[in-house]
Backbone as CSV, one residue per row, in Angstrom:
resi,resn,N_x,N_y,N_z,CA_x,CA_y,CA_z,C_x,C_y,C_z
1,MET,131.847,66.090,189.070,131.031,67.308,189.123,131.187,68.112,187.835
2,SER,132.476,68.189,187.330,132.730,68.940,186.110,131.948,68.359,184.940
3,ARG,131.808,67.020,184.913,131.042,66.376,183.833,129.567,66.774,183.926
4,MET,129.015,66.831,185.148,127.618,67.229,185.346,127.407,68.664,184.867
5,ILE,128.347,69.540,185.198,128.227,70.943,184.779,128.276,71.043,183.254
6,TYR,129.150,70.240,182.642,129.282,70.255,181.170,127.973,69.831,180.506
7,ILE,127.363,68.772,181.037,126.094,68.282,180.470,125.011,69.334,180.637
8,LEU,124.991,70.003,181.830,123.984,71.026,182.073,124.139,72.205,181.119
9,ILE,125.381,72.644,180.928,125.639,73.762,180.019,125.254,73.386,178.588
10,LEU,125.607,72.151,178.178,125.277,71.688,176.828,123.763,71.653,176.627
11,GLY,123.029,71.184,177.675,121.568,71.134,177.578,120.970,72.515,177.406
12,ILE,121.475,73.477,178.202,120.973,74.852,178.081,121.276,75.408,176.696
13,PHE,122.485,75.086,176.203,122.911,75.551,174.883,121.981,75.021,173.791
14,MET,121.660,73.727,173.861,120.788,73.108,172.858,119.363,73.640,172.964
15,MET,118.887,73.856,174.176,117.530,74.374,174.348,117.400,75.775,173.770
16,SER,118.480,76.535,173.890,118.412,77.890,173.357,118.243,77.884,171.854
17,PHE,118.856,76.867,171.186,118.707,76.784,169.744,117.390,76.138,169.356
18,SER,116.889,75.237,170.214,115.641,74.559,169.867,114.469,75.528,169.833
19,SER,114.617,76.634,170.553,113.525,77.601,170.559,113.675,78.650,169.471
20,ALA,114.723,78.499,168.628,114.947,79.473,167.568,113.771,79.480,166.603
21,LYS,113.314,80.682,166.222,112.162,80.788,165.347,112.336,82.013,164.455
22,THR,112.026,81.817,163.178,112.043,82.922,162.220,110.668,83.020,161.580
23,ILE,110.082,84.200,161.626,108.774,84.429,161.010,108.967,85.286,159.766
24,ILE,108.446,84.807,158.660,108.521,85.543,157.403,107.114,85.978,157.019
25,ASP,106.919,87.266,156.796,105.616,87.805,156.410,105.870,88.847,155.324
26,LYS,105.691,88.441,154.073,106.037,89.302,152.949,104.832,89.510,152.037
27,ASN,104.763,90.700,151.465,103.740,91.017,150.476,104.385,91.893,149.411
28,PHE,104.363,91.417,148.161,104.907,92.181,147.037,103.764,92.563,146.099
29,HIS,103.845,93.771,145.565,102.832,94.226,144.621,103.519,94.997,143.497
30,GLN,103.217,94.612,142.253,103.862,95.239,141.116,102.855,95.384,139.977
31,LYS,102.943,96.520,139.241,102.072,96.756,138.096,102.912,97.094,136.871
32,TYR,102.427,96.649,135.700,103.081,96.962,134.440,102.035,97.376,133.415
33,ASP,102.269,98.497,132.738,101.442,98.868,131.591,101.871,98.011,130.409
34,VAL,100.882,97.471,129.671,101.201,96.534,128.594,100.324,96.805,127.378
35,ASN,100.771,96.220,126.254,100.011,96.220,125.019,99.977,94.789,124.475
36,GLU,99.190,94.586,123.444,99.128,93.262,122.848,100.511,92.825,122.365
37,GLY,100.782,91.536,122.485,102.082,90.982,122.126,102.970,90.709,123.319
38,VAL,102.548,91.103,124.516,103.354,90.903,125.715,103.183,89.484,126.246
39,ALA,104.238,88.968,126.896,104.211,87.635,127.499,104.634,87.741,128.959
40,LEU,104.024,86.905,129.793,104.360,86.842,131.221,104.985,85.494,131.527
41,TYR,106.221,85.516,132.023,106.888,84.303,132.492,106.925,84.338,134.012
42,LEU,106.347,83.307,134.647,106.261,83.245,136.105,106.878,81.951,136.607
43,LYS,107.875,82.074,137.469,108.473,80.919,138.147,108.029,80.985,139.599
44,HIS,107.033,80.126,139.940,106.357,80.305,141.224,106.667,79.232,142.253
45,GLY,107.569,78.326,141.990,107.983,77.360,142.999,106.830,76.605,143.610
46,ASP,106.676,76.716,144.927,105.609,76.022,145.653,104.350,76.873,145.806
47,GLY,104.307,78.004,145.158,103.178,78.910,145.362,101.950,78.555,144.557
48,GLU,100.803,78.910,145.091,99.539,78.778,144.387,99.351,80.001,143.482
49,VAL,98.814,79.759,142.271,98.677,80.830,141.292,97.219,80.971,140.878
50,LYS,96.715,82.217,140.918,95.353,82.516,140.473,95.430,83.667,139.476
51,ILE,95.031,83.393,138.219,95.111,84.402,137.162,93.724,84.619,136.573
52,THR,93.295,85.868,136.555,91.998,86.221,135.967,92.177,87.409,135.027
53,ALA,91.258,87.510,134.061,91.331,88.582,133.071,90.550,89.802,133.541
54,TRP,91.020,90.987,133.122,90.265,92.211,133.300,90.476,93.101,132.084
55,SER,89.764,94.244,132.023,89.748,95.073,130.821,90.890,96.076,130.769
56,LYS,91.636,96.266,131.852,92.720,97.239,131.883,93.942,96.721,131.137
57,ASP,94.700,97.634,130.495,95.965,97.283,129.845,97.094,97.320,130.872
58,VAL,96.897,96.566,131.926,97.819,96.540,133.059,97.929,95.100,133.569
59,VAL,99.163,94.670,133.835,99.392,93.411,134.539,99.626,93.745,136.004
60,ASP,98.733,93.262,136.857,98.778,93.554,138.285,99.132,92.264,139.022
61,ILE,100.237,92.278,139.758,100.759,91.074,140.407,100.839,91.311,141.906
62,ASP,100.218,90.439,142.662,100.275,90.508,144.122,100.780,89.164,144.644
63,ILE,101.798,89.194,145.495,102.386,87.973,146.048,102.345,88.040,147.568
64,ILE,101.817,87.010,148.183,101.789,86.895,149.644,102.584,85.657,150.042
65,TYR,103.497,85.834,150.987,104.276,84.699,151.507,104.363,84.821,153.022
66,ARG,103.793,83.833,153.718,103.848,83.812,155.181,104.299,82.427,155.620
67,ALA,105.351,82.388,156.443,105.903,81.108,156.876,106.573,81.258,158.234
68,THR,106.700,80.147,158.928,107.429,80.078,160.198,108.493,79.004,160.089
69,ILE,109.717,79.366,160.445,110.834,78.424,160.406,111.320,78.223,161.830
70,THR,111.329,76.975,162.286,111.810,76.646,163.626,112.751,75.459,163.523
71,GLY,113.550,75.236,164.592,114.401,74.057,164.570,115.468,74.076,165.626
72,MET,116.267,73.013,165.620,117.370,72.842,166.549,118.670,72.887,165.752
73,GLY,119.634,73.641,166.209,120.868,73.798,165.469,120.887,75.153,164.801
74,ARG,121.930,75.451,164.141,122.045,76.756,163.495,121.179,76.785,162.237
75,ILE,120.277,77.710,162.189,119.371,77.859,161.063,119.709,79.174,160.373
76,ASP,119.969,79.082,159.099,120.353,80.255,158.335,119.385,80.423,157.159
77,PRO,118.158,80.882,157.426,117.178,80.989,156.344,117.442,82.208,155.470
78,LYS,117.380,81.994,154.150,117.348,83.128,153.247,115.906,83.598,153.175
79,ASP,115.705,84.876,153.336,114.352,85.410,153.338,113.716,85.238,151.961
80,PHE,112.363,85.187,151.925,111.655,85.091,150.645,111.838,86.388,149.868
81,GLU,112.142,86.245,148.596,112.293,87.398,147.739,111.557,87.170,146.420
82,ALA,111.109,88.235,145.810,110.481,88.178,144.495,111.224,89.116,143.558
83,GLU,111.580,88.593,142.402,112.288,89.382,141.399,111.335,89.729,140.259
84,PHE,111.318,90.990,139.873,110.451,91.474,138.800,111.316,92.121,137.724
85,GLU,110.952,91.847,136.465,111.681,92.486,135.370,110.762,92.613,134.155
86,GLN,110.806,93.767,133.515,110.124,93.963,132.246,111.169,94.352,131.213
87,ARG,111.307,93.488,130.217,112.278,93.739,129.154,111.583,93.530,127.817
88,GLY,111.357,94.619,127.092,110.635,94.534,125.827,109.218,94.030,126.050
89,ASP,108.861,92.988,125.327,107.512,92.414,125.433,107.460,91.241,126.402
90,ARG,108.392,91.158,127.327,108.424,90.032,128.274,108.505,90.551,129.701
91,ILE,107.566,90.082,130.531,107.599,90.343,131.966,108.013,89.054,132.664
92,THR,109.007,89.144,133.534,109.507,87.974,134.253,109.318,88.175,135.747
93,VAL,108.724,87.176,136.391,108.538,87.205,137.847,109.062,85.887,138.400
94,ILE,109.970,85.974,139.356,110.565,84.780,139.970,110.449,84.890,141.480
95,GLY,109.823,83.909,142.097,109.764,83.838,143.549,110.896,82.974,144.075
96,ARG,111.705,83.537,144.948,112.846,82.795,145.518,112.536,82.497,146.976
97,GLU,112.323,81.214,147.256,111.880,80.783,148.580,113.070,80.563,149.512
98,PRO,112.860,80.709,150.829,113.955,80.527,151.786,114.381,79.071,151.883
99,ARG,115.659,78.892,152.192,116.199,77.557,152.430,116.680,77.459,153.871
100,VAL,116.452,76.297,154.474,116.819,76.078,155.871,118.009,75.126,155.908
101,PHE,119.066,75.531,156.636,120.248,74.689,156.788,120.317,74.214,158.231
102,GLY,120.508,72.924,158.441,120.531,72.364,159.783,119.241,71.628,160.065
103,LEU,119.007,71.320,161.348,117.795,70.613,161.752,116.693,71.631,161.983
104,GLY,115.692,71.608,161.102,114.639,72.599,161.247,113.395,72.214,160.494
105,SER,112.329,72.964,160.742,111.076,72.770,160.029,110.668,74.076,159.379
106,HIS,110.041,73.965,158.221,109.646,75.125,157.439,108.151,75.003,157.192
107,ASN,107.353,75.768,157.914,105.901,75.683,157.845,105.360,76.902,157.097
108,VAL,104.896,76.665,155.847,104.361,77.746,155.027,102.865,77.868,155.289
109,HIS,102.437,79.017,155.765,101.029,79.245,156.073,100.251,79.754,154.857
110,GLU,100.878,80.579,154.036,100.207,81.131,152.868,101.259,81.541,151.839
111,TYR,101.040,81.105,150.596,101.957,81.448,149.510,101.130,81.508,148.231
112,VAL,100.742,82.716,147.821,99.778,82.882,146.741,100.224,83.995,145.794
113,TYR,100.128,83.720,144.494,100.282,84.724,143.457,98.885,85.044,142.908
114,THR,98.450,86.282,143.036,97.172,86.713,142.478,97.475,87.706,141.361
115,ILE,97.089,87.335,140.147,97.457,88.136,138.973,96.201,88.503,138.190
116,LYS,96.087,89.800,137.882,95.046,90.289,136.986,95.738,90.878,135.773
117,ALA,95.221,90.517,134.590,95.884,90.971,133.369,94.892,90.940,132.217
118,PRO,95.155,91.710,131.149,94.326,91.573,129.952,94.527,90.187,129.343
119,SER,93.468,89.642,128.779,93.520,88.250,128.334,94.413,88.037,127.123
120,TYR,94.928,89.144,126.515,95.818,88.982,125.371,97.268,88.683,125.788
121,VAL,97.561,88.628,127.068,98.907,88.322,127.547,99.187,86.826,127.406
122,GLU,100.283,86.497,126.772,100.708,85.093,126.686,101.260,84.660,128.044
123,LEU,100.885,83.459,128.484,101.268,82.978,129.815,102.221,81.794,129.720
124,ASN,103.288,81.857,130.517,104.245,80.754,130.629,104.571,80.589,132.109
125,LEU,104.053,79.513,132.723,104.172,79.312,134.166,105.009,78.077,134.459
126,ASP,105.911,78.210,135.431,106.809,77.124,135.812,106.782,77.002,137.333
127,GLY,106.218,75.872,137.843,106.085,75.706,139.289,106.560,74.364,139.769
128,VAL,106.542,74.189,141.087,106.945,72.925,141.705,105.755,72.305,142.430
129,ASP,105.293,72.946,143.494,104.226,72.384,144.325,103.190,73.472,144.609
130,GLY,102.297,73.666,143.674,101.249,74.660,143.861,100.199,74.516,142.787
131,ASP,98.946,74.742,143.148,97.858,74.672,142.178,97.842,75.925,141.308
132,VAL,97.357,75.763,140.078,97.267,76.869,139.130,95.838,76.952,138.616
133,SER,95.245,78.153,138.642,93.917,78.364,138.060,93.967,79.589,137.157
134,ILE,93.380,79.444,135.957,93.354,80.513,134.959,91.953,80.571,134.385
135,ALA,91.410,81.782,134.227,90.036,81.926,133.740,89.939,83.033,132.704
136,GLU,89.134,82.791,131.662,88.741,83.772,130.661,89.949,84.355,129.933
137,TRP,90.611,83.502,129.142,91.856,83.914,128.487,91.728,83.850,126.974
138,ALA,92.519,84.687,126.261,92.445,84.762,124.805,93.827,84.700,124.168
139,GLN,94.772,84.078,124.849,96.128,83.943,124.315,96.697,82.602,124.771
140,ASP,97.799,82.196,124.154,98.379,80.883,124.431,98.789,80.758,125.897
141,ILE,98.662,79.525,126.397,98.969,79.230,127.801,99.878,78.012,127.860
142,LYS,100.944,78.122,128.649,101.808,76.981,128.945,102.018,76.916,130.448
143,VAL,101.737,75.748,131.032,101.881,75.557,132.481,102.634,74.259,132.726
144,GLU,103.692,74.326,133.520,104.433,73.142,133.957,104.554,73.181,135.467
145,THR,104.171,72.076,136.109,104.317,71.990,137.560,104.616,70.553,137.941
146,VAL,105.214,70.348,139.101,105.590,69.008,139.538,104.475,68.376,140.360
147,ASP,104.019,69.072,141.389,103.021,68.509,142.300,101.928,69.539,142.544
148,GLY,101.054,69.682,141.564,99.969,70.645,141.722,98.896,70.403,140.683
149,ASP,97.677,70.791,141.004,96.557,70.669,140.074,96.513,71.888,139.152
150,ILE,96.000,71.678,137.938,95.867,72.744,136.949,94.405,72.834,136.543
151,ASP,93.818,74.027,136.667,92.402,74.240,136.363,92.290,75.473,135.460
152,ILE,91.877,75.250,134.200,91.776,76.334,133.228,90.378,76.308,132.630
153,ILE,89.765,77.509,132.521,88.388,77.587,132.058,88.220,78.790,131.133
154,ASP,87.426,78.615,130.069,87.053,79.689,129.150,88.266,80.301,128.459
155,VAL,88.782,79.577,127.464,89.960,80.031,126.719,89.668,79.966,125.230
156,THR,90.011,81.032,124.511,90.002,81.053,123.056,91.391,81.468,122.602
157,ALA,92.153,80.523,122.066,93.546,80.784,121.725,93.999,79.758,120.692
158,ASN,95.296,79.749,120.421,95.850,78.753,119.512,96.252,77.490,120.252
159,MET,96.877,77.623,121.444,97.417,76.463,122.136,97.277,76.596,123.648
160,VAL,96.855,75.496,124.273,96.920,75.341,125.723,97.763,74.098,125.979
161,ASN,98.924,74.284,126.596,99.892,73.205,126.808,100.172,73.098,128.300
162,VAL,99.720,72.004,128.941,99.848,71.886,130.389,100.439,70.528,130.744
163,SER,101.254,70.505,131.802,101.812,69.245,132.276,102.073,69.331,133.770
164,THR,101.831,68.214,134.458,102.118,68.092,135.881,102.521,66.658,136.158
165,VAL,103.388,66.452,137.129,103.836,65.097,137.454,102.836,64.415,138.370
166,ASP,102.504,65.045,139.472,101.610,64.446,140.461,100.459,65.405,140.748
167,GLY,99.558,65.535,139.777,98.425,66.426,139.944,97.386,66.165,138.875
168,ASP,96.207,66.721,139.069,95.113,66.567,138.117,95.049,67.780,137.189
169,VAL,94.510,67.552,135.991,94.316,68.607,135.006,92.831,68.709,134.675
170,SER,92.287,69.926,134.728,90.894,70.164,134.379,90.835,71.333,133.390
171,LEU,90.290,71.075,132.190,90.184,72.085,131.144,88.728,72.149,130.694
172,THR,88.119,73.332,130.793,86.694,73.483,130.498,86.468,74.653,129.547
173,ARG,85.639,74.422,128.556,85.286,75.416,127.542,86.541,76.003,126.899
174,ILE,87.287,75.133,126.253,88.540,75.497,125.605,88.352,75.472,124.091
175,ASP,88.618,76.597,123.450,88.627,76.706,121.993,90.080,76.919,121.581
176,ALA,90.842,75.830,121.556,92.269,75.883,121.258,92.776,74.457,121.092
177,ASN,93.933,74.312,120.484,94.592,73.016,120.494,95.094,72.734,121.903
178,ILE,95.010,71.457,122.301,95.303,71.102,123.691,96.365,70.006,123.745
179,LYS,97.375,70.223,124.593,98.307,69.183,124.991,98.261,69.108,126.516
180,ALA,97.895,67.947,127.034,97.775,67.778,128.487,98.510,66.510,128.891
181,LYS,99.354,66.615,129.918,100.168,65.475,130.336,100.290,65.449,131.843
182,THR,100.125,64.266,132.416,100.377,64.073,133.847,100.877,62.658,134.060
183,VAL,101.684,62.458,135.068,102.211,61.115,135.356,101.275,60.378,136.302
184,ASP,100.965,60.991,137.426,100.117,60.349,138.435,98.938,61.265,138.742
185,GLY,97.990,61.335,137.804,96.840,62.190,137.991,95.846,61.994,136.866
186,ASN,94.680,62.589,137.025,93.607,62.475,136.042,93.566,63.709,135.143
187,ILE,93.046,63.520,133.928,92.831,64.615,132.986,91.345,64.664,132.655
188,ALA,90.709,65.813,132.882,89.286,65.976,132.619,89.085,67.163,131.680
189,LEU,88.443,66.915,130.528,88.142,67.945,129.547,86.628,68.042,129.402
190,ALA,86.118,69.261,129.230,84.664,69.436,129.115,84.341,70.588,128.186
191,GLU,83.280,70.429,127.405,82.723,71.478,126.555,83.784,72.088,125.637
192,LEU,84.485,71.231,124.924,85.535,71.691,124.022,84.930,72.233,122.728
193,VAL,85.655,73.179,122.100,85.167,73.825,120.881,86.162,73.566,119.756
194,ASN,85.863,72.573,118.924,86.700,72.257,117.760,88.182,72.164,118.141
195,SER,88.461,71.485,119.211,89.820,71.402,119.735,90.529,70.158,119.223
196,GLU,91.807,70.317,118.951,92.666,69.173,118.658,93.373,68.800,119.953
197,CYS,93.006,67.654,120.541,93.455,67.294,121.886,94.429,66.121,121.838
198,ARG,95.520,66.260,122.592,96.449,65.153,122.815,96.678,65.061,124.317
199,CYS,96.266,63.932,124.895,96.339,63.756,126.349,97.131,62.494,126.674
200,LYS,97.928,62.577,127.739,98.738,61.430,128.128,98.895,61.395,129.640
201,THR,98.696,60.212,130.218,98.939,60.010,131.647,99.449,58.597,131.866
202,VAL,100.233,58.410,132.900,100.753,57.074,133.214,99.794,56.344,134.143
203,ASP,99.446,56.966,135.251,98.583,56.328,136.249,97.415,57.251,136.553
204,GLY,96.432,57.263,135.649,95.274,58.130,135.849,94.264,57.956,134.733
205,ASP,93.076,58.493,134.934,92.000,58.413,133.956,92.005,59.656,133.071
206,ILE,91.501,59.488,131.844,91.333,60.587,130.902,89.860,60.639,130.517
207,GLU,89.266,61.831,130.610,87.818,61.956,130.398,87.492,63.203,129.593
208,VAL,86.616,63.025,128.605,86.077,64.147,127.840,84.561,64.121,127.970
209,ASN,83.977,65.269,128.270,82.526,65.341,128.417,82.013,66.577,127.688
210,GLY,81.539,66.364,126.459,80.927,67.437,125.713,81.874,68.179,124.811
211,GLY,81.355,68.578,123.633,82.129,69.402,122.732,82.386,68.731,121.406
212,SER,83.413,69.237,120.709,83.734,68.727,119.384,85.219,68.885,119.123
213,GLY,85.721,68.119,118.140,87.121,68.209,117.761,87.724,66.852,117.489
214,THR,89.033,66.760,117.625,89.752,65.494,117.513,90.357,65.163,118.866
215,PHE,90.587,63.869,119.095,90.978,63.454,120.443,91.960,62.292,120.382
216,GLY,93.124,62.482,120.981,94.106,61.420,121.138,94.428,61.252,122.608
217,ALA,94.396,60.003,123.093,94.612,59.766,124.520,95.432,58.513,124.719
218,GLU,96.344,58.580,125.696,97.167,57.430,126.038,97.319,57.343,127.552
219,SER,97.016,56.166,128.101,97.179,55.928,129.534,97.778,54.540,129.735
220,VAL,98.670,54.414,130.685,99.238,53.106,130.995,98.317,52.346,131.935
221,ASP,97.905,52.994,133.017,97.063,52.336,134.017,95.893,53.254,134.351
222,GLY,94.913,53.285,133.436,93.766,54.149,133.677,92.709,53.966,132.610
223,ASN,91.524,54.499,132.882,90.397,54.414,131.966,90.352,55.639,131.056
224,ILE,89.737,55.456,129.875,89.529,56.549,128.933,88.040,56.621,128.624
225,SER,87.472,57.818,128.783,86.033,57.988,128.586,85.777,59.227,127.744
226,VAL,84.974,59.066,126.677,84.585,60.177,125.814,83.072,60.157,125.705
227,GLU,82.417,61.232,126.167,80.954,61.268,126.182,80.426,62.540,125.541
228,ASN,79.303,62.388,124.821,78.593,63.527,124.249,79.531,64.391,123.417
229,PHE,80.323,63.742,122.572,81.395,64.409,121.835,81.209,64.177,120.341
230,ARG,81.381,65.252,119.557,81.331,65.137,118.100,82.766,65.142,117.589
231,ALA,83.201,63.978,117.092,84.600,63.813,116.745,84.753,63.363,115.297
232,SER,85.796,63.874,114.639,86.162,63.368,113.326,87.294,62.341,113.439
233,PHE,88.092,62.450,114.505,89.227,61.539,114.689,89.398,61.239,116.173
234,ILE,89.554,59.953,116.497,89.824,59.525,117.871,90.872,58.421,117.846
235,ASP,91.878,58.552,118.678,92.902,57.515,118.855,93.111,57.358,120.353
236,ALA,92.608,56.265,120.928,92.670,56.057,122.381,93.333,54.730,122.678
237,HIS,94.328,54.765,123.576,95.059,53.554,123.933,95.330,53.528,125.431
238,THR,95.040,52.402,126.058,95.392,52.190,127.461,95.860,50.759,127.652
239,SER,96.847,50.573,128.493,97.364,49.225,128.734,96.495,48.463,129.725
240,ASP,96.063,49.126,130.774,95.281,48.465,131.817,94.119,49.376,132.209
241,GLY,93.027,49.292,131.437,91.884,50.136,131.735,90.779,49.952,130.719
242,ARG,89.627,50.563,131.016,88.462,50.483,130.145,88.428,51.683,129.201
243,ILE,87.749,51.487,128.068,87.507,52.579,127.125,86.005,52.692,126.903
244,LYS,85.495,53.901,127.062,84.069,54.164,126.863,83.922,55.308,125.877
245,LEU,83.102,55.101,124.847,82.919,56.080,123.799,81.428,56.284,123.558
246,ASP,80.963,57.518,123.723,79.559,57.861,123.494,79.550,59.092,122.600
247,LEU,79.267,58.891,121.292,79.502,59.920,120.293,78.225,60.532,119.755
248,GLN,78.327,61.822,119.421,77.291,62.474,118.643,77.506,62.155,117.160
249,GLN,76.501,62.487,116.348,76.599,62.253,114.914,77.778,63.033,114.336
250,SER,78.618,62.349,113.536,79.741,63.013,112.880,79.995,62.334,111.540
251,ALA,80.444,63.109,110.566,80.707,62.566,109.236,82.125,62.008,109.164
252,ASN,82.260,60.868,108.508,83.585,60.274,108.260,84.392,60.098,109.546
253,LEU,83.777,59.483,110.519,84.477,59.210,111.767,85.657,58.265,111.533
254,ASP,86.804,58.589,112.129,87.987,57.723,112.101,88.411,57.499,113.549
255,ALA,88.073,56.312,114.087,88.327,56.044,115.503,89.079,54.733,115.658
256,THR,90.161,54.781,116.457,90.953,53.596,116.777,91.034,53.476,118.287
257,LEU,90.580,52.346,118.825,90.548,52.123,120.266,91.361,50.874,120.578
258,ARG,92.287,50.966,121.563,93.142,49.849,121.926,93.239,49.739,123.446
259,THR,93.042,48.542,123.964,93.309,48.280,125.376,93.849,46.867,125.529
260,SER,94.859,46.712,126.368,95.435,45.384,126.601,94.609,44.586,127.593
261,ASP,94.080,45.269,128.610,93.330,44.577,129.656,92.173,45.471,130.106
262,GLY,91.020,45.329,129.425,89.860,46.133,129.806,88.758,46.013,128.774
263,ASP,87.547,46.354,129.190,86.395,46.324,128.291,86.344,47.588,127.450
264,VAL,85.697,47.474,126.283,85.455,48.608,125.402,83.960,48.688,125.136
265,ARG,83.368,49.863,125.373,81.946,50.080,125.130,81.780,51.321,124.274
266,VAL,81.026,51.175,123.167,80.854,52.262,122.221,79.366,52.450,121.937
267,TRP,78.906,53.721,122.082,77.558,54.109,121.694,77.671,55.036,120.493
268,LEU,77.101,54.631,119.353,77.121,55.435,118.143,75.783,56.141,117.972
269,ALA,75.826,57.378,117.494,74.584,58.093,117.203,73.847,57.383,116.076
270,ALA,72.538,57.413,116.133,71.728,56.760,115.107,72.085,57.297,113.729
271,GLY,72.265,56.382,112.786,72.576,56.768,111.423,74.049,56.955,111.128
272,THR,74.923,56.712,112.082,76.362,56.862,111.860,76.826,55.883,110.779
273,SER,77.505,56.436,109.779,78.017,55.625,108.675,79.462,55.243,108.967
274,VAL,79.682,53.942,109.204,81.016,53.534,109.642,81.281,52.077,109.291
275,GLU,82.526,51.796,108.989,82.997,50.421,108.820,83.525,49.942,110.166
276,LEU,83.165,48.731,110.540,83.525,48.194,111.845,84.587,47.114,111.703
277,ASP,85.627,47.208,112.528,86.689,46.207,112.545,87.032,45.950,114.008
278,VAL,86.482,44.870,114.572,86.576,44.599,116.007,87.210,43.237,116.236
279,LYS,88.184,43.200,117.150,88.825,41.930,117.493,89.211,41.943,118.964
280,THR,88.944,40.841,119.654,89.312,40.699,121.054,90.085,39.404,121.265
281,GLY,91.081,39.445,122.151,91.875,38.247,122.404,91.159,37.269,123.315
282,ASP,90.629,37.762,124.407,89.946,36.906,125.380,88.746,37.668,125.925
283,GLY,87.655,37.665,125.162,86.454,38.365,125.589,85.326,38.146,124.599
284,ARG,84.166,38.684,124.916,82.987,38.540,124.076,82.706,39.844,123.337
285,ILE,82.042,39.719,122.177,81.626,40.864,121.397,80.105,40.887,121.352
286,ARG,79.516,41.987,121.828,78.056,42.138,121.839,77.690,43.360,121.003
287,THR,76.629,43.243,120.179,76.241,44.355,119.323,74.737,44.564,119.350
288,ASP,74.335,45.821,119.175,72.938,46.199,118.971,72.963,47.324,117.943
289,LEU,73.004,46.924,116.644,73.250,47.860,115.564,72.186,47.731,114.479
290,SER,72.161,48.724,113.586,71.371,48.603,112.370,71.917,47.438,111.543
291,PRO,71.155,46.978,110.522,71.651,45.878,109.699,73.080,46.118,109.213
292,VAL,73.917,45.107,109.354,75.339,45.205,109.037,75.597,44.568,107.680
293,SER,76.249,45.330,106.785,76.599,44.821,105.465,77.971,44.153,105.498
294,ASN,78.161,43.181,104.603,79.449,42.485,104.465,79.935,41.958,105.818
295,LEU,79.038,41.342,106.546,79.325,40.917,107.914,80.222,39.681,107.949
296,THR,81.266,39.753,108.779,82.121,38.610,109.080,82.223,38.503,110.589
297,THR,81.872,37.354,111.144,81.917,37.190,112.596,82.603,35.889,112.971
298,ASP,83.165,35.904,114.170,83.737,34.729,114.811,83.644,34.990,116.309
299,ASP,84.138,34.044,117.101,84.064,34.244,118.548,84.783,35.513,118.991
300,ASP,85.861,35.859,118.321,86.665,37.007,118.734,86.775,38.066,117.637
301,LEU,85.844,38.033,116.645,85.965,38.910,115.491,84.596,39.406,115.042
302,PHE,84.529,40.707,114.674,83.298,41.271,114.119,83.696,42.333,113.102
303,ARG,83.327,42.102,111.833,83.654,43.044,110.770,82.437,43.254,109.888
304,GLY,82.266,44.491,109.413,81.167,44.825,108.536,80.992,46.330,108.505
305,SER,79.890,46.797,107.932,79.643,48.235,107.840,78.165,48.523,108.039
306,ILE,77.879,49.729,108.549,76.499,50.180,108.718,76.337,51.530,108.036
307,HIS,75.175,51.723,107.434,74.804,52.990,106.784,75.830,53.423,105.736
308,GLY,76.404,52.457,105.033,77.313,52.768,103.928,78.780,52.673,104.254
309,GLY,79.142,52.702,105.533,80.545,52.515,105.927,81.479,53.617,105.474
310,ASP,81.078,54.896,105.609,81.945,56.003,105.195,83.143,56.195,106.126
311,GLY,82.943,55.993,107.417,84.030,56.154,108.382,84.599,54.815,108.804
312,LEU,85.437,54.829,109.846,86.069,53.606,110.333,86.090,53.595,111.856
313,LEU,85.689,52.466,112.426,85.817,52.235,113.867,86.584,50.936,114.060
314,SER,87.809,51.043,114.544,88.676,49.889,114.747,88.894,49.698,116.248
315,ILE,88.636,48.476,116.729,88.750,48.177,118.161,89.591,46.923,118.348
316,ARG,90.544,46.996,119.285,91.342,45.839,119.668,91.437,45.796,121.192
317,THR,91.147,44.632,121.767,91.340,44.435,123.202,91.962,43.079,123.436
318,GLY,92.939,43.024,124.328,93.598,41.759,124.613,92.776,40.889,125.536
319,ASP,92.310,41.473,126.645,91.542,40.711,127.634,90.378,41.585,128.093
320,GLY,89.268,41.506,127.332,88.098,42.306,127.699,86.985,42.140,126.691
321,ASP,85.773,42.489,127.121,84.598,42.410,126.261,84.456,43.704,125.460
322,VAL,83.773,43.580,124.304,83.467,44.725,123.456,81.961,44.809,123.275
323,THR,81.387,45.999,123.499,79.959,46.227,123.319,79.767,47.390,122.359
324,LEU,78.950,47.163,121.302,78.644,48.188,120.313,77.137,48.409,120.277
325,ILE,76.724,49.663,120.448,75.299,49.992,120.484,75.042,51.209,119.626
326,GLU,74.028,51.147,118.773,73.598,52.313,118.017,72.385,52.914,118.737
327,LYS,72.495,54.176,119.128,71.456,54.806,119.951,70.232,55.150,119.107
C-alpha cells in the first residue's frame, strides 16, 4: 500500500510541474537625439529587425517580445531584457533572451525590433535567427546573422557588407560597394548603380538583374546568372552549376567564367569589342557572332576576336556546353 501511495504522490508532484507556465510580454521603447557620425550597434539574437529612414535627428527603437515557456521539471527562465547605451557617437542595443533549464518548451510568439532613424546613421547588426530588412539608407551597413534572410533596398553609401549562414540575401537599388556571403542560401542583386560586388555562397544561386559595375561571384553548388548588366569586370566561378551572362554594351569588358560541371551561355550586346578564349573539357561550343578575326577552332576550343578585340572574354568548363550569341 505504501508503494501505491508513493507512486500516487510522485504522479501528483510531476503533474504539478508539468502544468508550470511562464508568460513573457515585454515592450521596450527608447529614443536618442543624434547627429551625423553616429553608429548603431544592435545585437538582436533571434529577433526580426525592421529599419526605415525618417527625417528626424532621432533614433527611435521599439522592441516587442512575447513568449510562453512551459515544461516538466524545474524551469528557471531568465526574463527577456534589453540593454541600451549611448556612449559618444555609438548607440548599443542588446537583447538578452530567456534561457530555460530543465525539460521545457520555449514558444516565441513575437520578437521584433522596429527602428526609425536618420539615414546617416551607420548600422552594425549582429543576429542569430531573425530576418533583417533595411530601406532608404545613406550610410554604411554591416549585417551578420546565422539563420535569417537579409533584404536591403535603396542605399547610397560606401559599403554594404552582409553575411548569413542559412538564409537568402536580397539587395536592390544599391549604390555602394557590396560584399554578400551565405553558406546555404541564394544571393539576388537588382538595379545596381556602379557597384563593386563580391558575392560568395556554398550551396545556392547568385543572380544579378539590372544595373552597372563590377561583379565577382563564387558558388560551390549553384548557378550564377547576370542579366541586363553593364560591366567592366566579371569573375564568376562555380564548381557544380550553370553560368548565364546577358550583357549591355560596355567598353573594354574583362570577363572570366569558370565552371567544373555546367553549361555556360553568353549574350553579348551588338558591337561588343572583345577577344574570345573558350575551352571546354567535355562539351560542345556553339556561336552566333559577327565575323571573327584570327579564328582558331577545335572540338573543344574557340579563339578569336570580334569588332577589334578590345576586351577579353575567357570561358572554361569541365563538363558542359558553351553558347555565345551576339544580340
